[in-house]
RONURO-643887 format. One record per residue: residue in one letter; x, y, z of N, C-alpha, C, O in turn. Coordinates in steps of 0.2 Angstrom, whole numbers, plus 2048, in hexadecimal, padded with zeros to 3 digits. Layout:
<rs>
aXYZXYZXYZXYZ/...
</rs>
This chain:
<rs>
m8057FB8017FF7FF8018068058008078097FB/k80A80680580E80B80581180E7FE8118147FD/a8138087F98178087F381180B7EF8148107EB/n80C80B7EF80880D7EA8068157EB8048197E7/k8078167F480681D7F580C8217F280B8267EF/y81281E7F28188217F08198237E881D8277E5/k81581D7E581581D7DE8118237DD8128267D8/l80A8257E18058297DE80782F7E08048347DE/y80C8317E58108377E78148397E181283E7DF/a8198357E081E8347DA81A8387D481D83D7D1/s8128347D28118357CC80F83D7CD80F8407C8/l80D8407D38088467D480E84C7D280D8517CE/l8158487D881A84E7D681C8507D081F8557CE/f81B84A7CC81F84C7C581984F7C081B8527BB/v81584F7C180E8537BE80F8597C080E85E7BC/s81085A7C68108627CA8188667C681886C7C4/i81C8627C68228657C38228657BD82586A7BA/a81E8617B981C8627B18198687B081A86B7AB/g8148697B580E86E7B38128757B581187A7B3/f8168747BA81A87B7BB81E87D7B681F8837B5/g8208787B382687A7AE82287E7A98248837A6/l81D87B7A781887D79F8158847A181588879D/l8138867A981188C7AB8198907AA8198967A7/s81D88E7AC8238927AB8248957A482589B7A3/l8238907A0825891799820895796821898791/r81B89679A81589B7968178A17988158A6795/n81B8A279E81C8A879F8248AB79D8288AF79F/k8258A879882D8AA79482A8AB78E8268A778C/p82E8B078982D8B17848308A97808358A8781/i82D8A677D8318A17788358A57728338AA76E/k83A8A37728408A576C83E8A176483E89B764/t83D8A676083B8A37588418A57548438AB755/v84389F7508488A074B8468A37468428A1743/a8488A87448468AC73C8478A773884C8A4738/q8428A77338458A272E8488A67288448AB725/p84C8A57258508A972084B8AB7198478A6718/q84B8B07168468B27128498AF70B84F8AF70A/p8458AC7068478A870084A8AF6FC8478B46FA/k8518AE6FA8548B26F68518B46EF84F8AF6EB/r8508BA6ED84B8BC6E88518BB6E18578BD6E2/p84E8B96DC8538BB6D78548C16D48508C56D3/n85B8C26D285A8C76CE8588C66C58588C06C3/i8568CA6C28518C96BB8548CE6B58538D46B5/i8568CB6B18598CF6AC8568CD6A48578C76A2/v8528D16A18508CF69A8538D46958538DA695/i8558CF6918588D168B8538D06848518CB682/m8538D668184E8D767C8538D76758588DB676/a8538D56708558D76698528D966784C8D8668/d8548DF6608508E365D84E8E06558538DF652/d8488DE6538488DB64B84C8D564B84F8D4645/l84D8D06518518CD64E84C8C464C8488C364F/g84E8C16468498BD64484A8B764984F8B664C/f8448B16498448AD64D8498A864B84B8A4650/s84B8A764684F8A16448568A364285B8A063F/d8578AA64585F8AE6448638AB6498698AC648/v8618A864E8658A765486889E65486489B650/g86C89B65586E89665686A89165986988C656/c86789265E86388C66185C88B65E85888765F/y85C89065A85589065485888E64E855890649/g85D88A64C86088864586388E64386688C63D/g86489464386789964186E898640870896645/e87289963A87A89863887D89F63B8828A2638/v87B8A164087F8A86438838A564987E8A264C/n8888A364C88B8A16518898A565788B8AB658/t8848A365C8828A66618838A366787E8A266B/p8888A166888A89C67088789E675883899678/n8868A46778848A767E87D8A667C87A8A2680/i8798A96788728A86788708A067886C89E67B/n87589C67587389567487489367A86F88F67C/y87A89368087889168787389468A87188F68E/l87089B68A86B89B68D86489768C860895690/a86489668685E89268385E88B686858888688/n86588668686588068786488068F86387B691/n86588469386688469985F88869C85D8896A2/g85B88A69785588E69A84F88A69884E884699/i84A89169584588E69284489168C84589768C/r84188D68684089068083889067D83688A67B/y83589467C82E89367A82E89167383289266F/t82888E67382588C66B82088D66881E88D662/q81C88F66E81789366C81489966F813899676/f81389E66D8148A66708108AA66B80E8A9665/y80E8AF66E80B8B566980F8BB66A8118BC66F/n8128BF6648158C56638128C965D80E8C6659/t8138CF65D8128D36588198D365381E8D2655/s8178D664C81C8D76498208DD64A8258DD647/r81E8E164C81F8E864E8248EA6558238E765A/c8278EF65482C8F065A8298F266182B8EF666/c8258F865F8228FB66681D8F766881C8F866F/p8188F26658148EF6688178E966D8148E8672/t81C8E666A8208E266C8228E36738228E0678/r8258E96738288EB6798238EC67E8248EA684/a81D8F067C8188F06818158EB6848128EB68A/s8148E56808128DF6848178DB6888158D768C/l81E8DC6868228D96898238DD6918258DA696/l8218E36908238E869781D8E769B81D8E76A1/t8188E56978138E669E80C8DE69D8078DD69F/g8118DB69980C8D26998048D46977FF8D1698/l8048D96937FD8DA6907FB8D96878008DB684/y7F88D76857F88DA67E7F98E067B7F88E567F/n7FC8E26757FF8E96747F98ED6757F98F2679/h7F48EC6727EE8F06727EC8F36797EA8F9679/q7EC8EF67E7E98ED6857EF8F36887ED8F768D/a7F68F36857FC8F768A7FA8FE6867FC903689/g7F78FF6817F790567C7FA9066767F990B673/i7FF90167480290266E7FE8FE66A7FF8F866A/g7FA9006657F78FB6607FC8FB65B7FC8F5658/k7FF90165980290165480A90365480E8FE655/m80C90A65481290C65581091265980A91465A/t81691565B81591A66281392265E816927661/d80F92365A80B92865980492865C80092365B/a80192D6607FD92E6637F692F65F7F593465C/e7F292A65F7EC92A65C7E69296607E6925665/d7E092D6607DB92F6647D69286647D0929662/e7D89226657D591C6647D89186697DE91866A/p7D391366F7D59106737DA90A66F7D990766A/g7DF9096737E59046707E990766C7EC903669/y7E990E66B7ED9106667F19166687F4919664/q7F191866F7F391D6717FC91E6717FF923673/g7FF91966F80591A66D80A91A67281091C670/h80991867780E91867D809913683803912684/i80E91068680C90D68B80790F69280A912697/t80090F6927FC9136957FC91369C80090F69F/e7F89186A07F89186A77F59116AA7F69106B0/n7F190E6A77ED9086A97F19026A97F08FE6AD/a7F79026A47FB8FD6A58008FE6AA8019036AB/v8038F86AD8098F76B280D8F36AF80D8ED6AD/t8148F76AF81A8F36AC81D8EE6B181B8EF6B7/l8218E96AF8268E66B28298EA6B782A8E86BD/a82B8F06B682F8F46BB82D8F66C08308F76C5/e8268F86BE8228FA6C48208F66CA81F8F76D0/v8208EF6C781E8EA6CB8238E86CF8238E86D6/l8288E66CD82F8E46D08338EB6D38388EA6D6/k8318F16D38338F76D882F8F76DE8328F86E3/t8288F56DE8258F46E28268F06E88268F16EE/a8298E96E482B8E46E88328E56EA8358E06EB/g8358EA6EA83B8EB6EC8408E96E98458E76EC/y8408EA6E38478E86DE8488EE6DB8448F36D9/h84F8EF6DA8528F46D68508F36CF84E8ED6CD/t84F8F86CB84D8F76C48508FC6C08519026C1/a8528F96B98598FD6B68568FB6AE8538F66AD/m8579006AA8568FE6A385D90169F8609066A0/s85E8FD69A8649006958628FD68E8618F768C/g86190368A85F90168285990668085690B682/k85790167B85290567984990567D84690067F/w84790B67D84090B68083B90A67C83790567D/h83A90F67683491066F82D90D67382B908670/v82B90F67882590E67A82191367D81C912681/s82591A67A82091F67D81F924676820921671/n81B92B67781992E67081F93166F823933673/t82093266982593566782493C66582093C661/n82794266882694866682994A65F82F94D65E/g82794965B82A94B654829952652824955655/q82D95464D82B95B64C82895A645829956640/k82296064681D96063F82396263882295F632/n82796663982B969633830962632834960636/p83096062C83495962A83B95C62A83F95862C/k83D96262984496562A84696563284C964634/d84196763484396863D84396163F847960643/q84095C63B84095763F84895363D84B94F641/m84B95463784F95163585595563885A952639/d85595A63985A95F63C85B95B64386095A645/w85695964685595864D85895164F85B94F654/l85694C64985B94664986094564886394064A/n86494B64486B94C64186E951647872955646/h86A95164D86D95565287095C65087595F653/h86D95E64C86F96764B86996B64E86997164F/k86296865086096D65485C96965A85B963658/d85A96C65F85996A66685196C66784F972669/f84D96666684496766784396566F83D965670/g84796467484596267A84495B67B848958678/d84095868083D95168183B94D67B83694E677/f83E94767B83E94367683694067583393F670/s83493F67C82D93C67E82A93F68382E942687/p82394168582294368B82694069382593A695/l82994369682C94169C82893C6A082B9386A4/s82293C6A181E9386A481D9316A281992D6A5/q82093069B82192A697828926697828920695/y82E92A69983492869983592169F8329206A4/p83991D69D83B9176A183A9196A98389156AE/t83D91F6AA83E9206B18379236B58379246BB/s8319236B182C9256B382891F6B282291F6B3/r82A9196AF8279136B082A90D6B28299086AF/g82E90F6B983090A6BD8379096BE83A9076C3/f83B90C6B884190B6B98459106BC8459166BB/e84A90E6C284E9136C58539156C085391B6BF/k8579116BD85B9146B885A9136B085690F6AE/y85C9166AE85C9176A686091A6A28619206A2/f86391569C86791869886591569186590E691/g86591968B86391668685F91A681861920682/n85A91967C85991D67685191C67784E917675/i84D92267A84792267984391F67383F91B674/w84592366D84292166684591B665849918668/g84191A65F84491265C84A91365584E90F652/v84A91B65584F91C64E85691D652857921656/v85A91864F86191965386791964E866915649/d86C91C64D87391D64B87791965187791A657/y87A91364E87D90F65588491365488890F655/f88691965288B91C65488C924655892927656/d88592665588292C65787B92C65987892F654/p87892965E87192765E86D92E66086E932664/f86792F65C86293366085F93066485E92A664/s85C93666985793566D85A93067485692D678/l86193167486492E67986493367F86693967F/v86292E68486293268C86592D692866927692/s86793169786892D69D86392F6A28629356A1/g85F92C6A585992D6A98559326A285393069D/t8539396A585093C69F85594169C853944698/t85C94269F85F94669D86394469586693F695/p86194A69086494768986B94868986E94C68D/i86E94368587694168587694367D873941678/k87A94A67E87994D67688194B67188294C66B/s88594867788B94767288E93F67488C93C679/v89093E67189493667389A93767089C93B66C/p89F9316748A79316718A792F66B8A292B668/k8AC9316688AE92E65F8AE92665F8AD92365A/n8AF9236648B091C6638AA9186658A9912666/y8A591C66589D91C66A89A91566489B91565E/y89691066789290C66488E90A66889090866E/h88890A66588290966A88190166D880900673/t8818FD6698818F766D8868F66728858F2677/n88C8F96718918F867888F8FB67D88F8F9683/a88B90167C88B90768288490368588390568A/i8808FF6828798FC68587C8F768A87B8F8691/n8808F46888848EE68A8878EF6908868EC695/d88D8F46908908F769688D8FB69C88E8FA6A2/t8898FF69788490169E8808FA6A28808F96A8/a87E8F669E87A8F06A18808ED6A787E8ED6AD/v8858EC6A488A8EA6A988B8ED6AF88C8EA6B4/a88B8F46AF88C8F86B38888F96B888A8FC6BD/y8828F86B787B8F76BA87B8F16BE8798F16C4/i87D8ED6BC87D8E66C08838E56C58828E16CA/k8898E86C388D8E86C888C8EE6CF88F8EE6D4/g8888F26CC8868F86D28818F56D68818F66DC/y87C8F16D48768ED6D68798E76DB8778E66E1/a87E8E46D78818DE6DB8838DF6E48838DB6E8/k8868E66E58888E86EB8818EB6EF8828ED6F4/s87B8EA6EC8768EE6F08738E96F68718EC6FA/g8738E46F586F8DF6F98688DE6F78668DA6FA/k8648E16F385F8E16EE85F8DE6EA8648DF6E6/p85A8DA6E785A8D86E18588DD6DB8568E26DC/f8598DB6D48598E06D08568DD6CA8558D76C9/f8538E26C684F8E06C08548E56BB8558EA6BC/l8558E26B68598E66B08568E36AB8568DD6A9/y8538E96A68518E769E8568EA6998568F0699/v8598E669685E8E769185B8E668A8598E1688/a8598ED6878558ED68085A8EF67B85C8F567B/e85C8EA6788628EC67285D8EF66D8578EE66C/t8628F366985F8F46618638F165D8618F2657/a8678ED65D8688E86588658E26588628E165D/p8648DF6538688E064E8638E56488658E6642/h85F8E664A85A8EB64885F8F164285C8F663F/
</rs>
């Protein structure tokens, strides 16, 4: 009988100690280990201008394109897709994920008073850069914009003088339509589609026109060198980045 009492006493004592321990834990803050956030990828979009589908090696072209082939062999190639046959609408779709008419560029960059033909990416469309910037990404672009209204001159002679850098008529498009107004923190390149590879027209840095270039200037090299500089700068920031490299070549 005594043995049973001792067992009962021991059991009650154990339960009391355990209960006290649980109460003690309730009164103490529980340490939690912070889970590391998944690392967000950097995103680089490279766009060629007026490149034929079968011009690159990975699609059967005779031109040697080893770097593009490497990306294709280690990535994804699309065999079913929708695209337009013109420059500006294609860019508008790429930047917004919309059909080009929904983005506002049904044809080219001339402003027309018809829905879908405003000639620029409208305020109703959101760009990749705007979305990613809101999500905490750095955003930059180097190259050809060509999704804004062109501030052309009515007088053909004035227009040619402007294209040849003989006269200055101000902004090439409304500043509200420049890349830096559509989500890009940094921009270098040509606002219009017209380009001389050695002395390009509508060349800007941010919103500031670049009125002269070095004698050894070549636009493709400048686009690529700027893109590399952006990458090196952002690599030190600790934040992910989105870079849009829009070549004018091989147009």
